[in-house]
C-alpha positions in Angstrom: 0.1 -0.1 -0.1 2.8 2.5 0.5 4.5 1.9 -2.2 1.6 2.5 -4.4 0.4 5.6 -2.5 4.2 7.1 -3.0 3.5 6.3 -6.9 0.2 7.9 -7.2 1.7 11.2 -4.7 4.4 11.2 -7.6 1.4 11.5 -10.5 0.1 14.7 -8.6 3.5 16.2 -7.8 4.1 15.9 -11.6 0.8 17.6 -12.5 1.7 20.5 -10.2 5.4 21.0 -10.8 5.4 23.4 -13.1 2.8 25.8 -11.2 4.3 28.8 -9.3 5.6 27.9 -5.8 3.3 29.7 -3.8 0.2 28.0 -5.5 1.9 24.5 -6.0 0.5 22.2 -3.1 1.9 19.3 -1.3 0.1 16.1 -1.2 -0.1 13.2 1.9 -1.0 9.9 1.7 -3.0 8.1 3.7 -3.5 4.4 3.8 -7.0 3.1 5.3 -7.4 -0.3 6.4 -10.2 -2.1 7.9 -12.3 -5.2 7.6 -14.2 -4.2 4.4 -11.8 -2.1 2.4 -8.3 -1.2 1.9 -7.7 2.2 0.2 -5.1 4.7 -0.3 -5.9 8.1 -0.4 -4.0 10.8 -1.7 -4.6 14.3 -1.3 -3.1 18.2 -0.5 -2.6 19.2 2.9 -5.6 20.8 4.2 -5.9 24.4 5.2 -3.4 25.9 2.7 -4.3 28.0 0.0 -2.3 26.2 -2.3 -4.8 22.9 -1.5 -7.8 25.2 -2.2 -6.5 26.1 -5.7 -5.7 22.7 -6.8 -9.3 21.9 -5.4 -11.0 24.7 -7.8 -8.8 23.3 -10.7 -9.7 19.4 -10.1 -13.2 19.7 -9.6 -13.8 23.1 -10.9 -16.0 26.1 -10.0 -19.2 27.9 -11.3 -19.8 31.1 -12.8 -19.2 34.0 -10.2 -18.8 37.8 -10.1 -15.7 39.5 -9.1 -15.6 42.8 -7.9 -12.3 44.8 -6.7 -11.5 44.2 -2.8 -9.8 47.5 -2.2 -10.8 50.7 -4.2 -8.2 51.7 -6.7 -7.9 55.4 -8.2 -10.8 54.5 -10.2 -12.8 51.9 -8.4 -12.3 49.3 -11.0 -10.3 46.1 -11.8 -7.3 45.7 -14.0 -6.1 43.2 -15.5 -5.0 41.4 -19.1 -7.3 39.2 -21.3 -5.9 36.4 -23.3 -5.3 33.7 -20.6 -3.7 30.7 -21.7 -3.9 28.4 -18.9 -1.1 25.8 -17.7 -3.8 22.5 -18.0 -6.5 21.8 -19.5 -9.8 19.6 -19.3 -9.9 16.3 -18.9 -6.7 15.8 -16.7 -3.9 17.6 -19.6 -1.3 18.8 -17.5 1.6 20.8 -19.1 0.4 22.3 -22.0 -0.1 26.1 -21.7 2.2 29.0 -20.6 0.0 30.3 -17.6 0.0 33.4 -18.8 -1.8 36.5 -20.1 -1.0 38.1 -23.4 -4.1 40.3 -24.3 -4.7 44.1 -23.9 -5.0 45.8 -20.7 -9.2 46.1 -19.0 -10.4 48.0 -16.4 -14.0 47.0 -15.7 -15.7 47.9 -12.9 -17.1 44.0 -12.3 -16.5 41.0 -14.1 -18.5 37.9 -14.4 -16.0 35.2 -14.4 -17.0 32.2 -16.2 -16.2 29.6 -13.8 -13.1 26.7 -14.3 -13.8 23.4 -15.8 -12.9 20.9 -14.2 -9.7 19.2 -15.2 -10.8 15.8 -13.0 -7.0 15.0 -12.2 -8.1 12.8 -9.2 -10.6 11.0 -11.1 -8.0 10.2 -13.9 -5.4 9.1 -11.8 -7.9 7.1 -10.1 -8.9 5.2 -12.8 -5.6 4.2 -14.2 -4.2 3.0 -11.0 -7.1 1.2 -9.8 -5.9 -2.0 -11.5 -2.5 -2.0 -10.8 -3.9 -1.6 -6.8 -5.6 -4.4 -7.2 -3.4 -6.3 -8.5 -0.7 -5.5 -6.0 -3.2 -6.4 -3.3 -4.2 -9.9 -4.7 -0.6 -10.6 -5.1 0.0 -10.1 -1.3 -3.0 -12.3 -0.6 -1.9 -15.3 -2.6 1.6 -15.0 -1.7 0.5 -15.1 2.2 -2.3 -18.1 1.4 0.7 -20.0 -0.3 2.6 -19.4 3.2 
């Protein structure tokens, strides 16, 4: 279980390897063993801003309105348009630059379209489930032979 957990953790760390250090989450591995199930859970550390950001990117967000938190001289937002994200749905990492390239705009408020879910957790889970099952079954076979 430990070996599988480390392998899955490396996959998650590879996805965020090109993120800015302040937005890059760290992951933890939890092994759950009970009479009914064996489970390995890899998730970002709780209560960290980078973990929340990863959750938003992984699961997606709804559309929402953005207003300035602090008033600048004109009481407006200021940002560049034409953003190219580093990741794309579904579970495609390392495909973009993560930079804005368009002209500067200064609206009073913006209706953000939301974030389309990248589904990293779901795709890694599906991809690694067979290997995990195979490892556990091999352990049980070895124990039965003894």
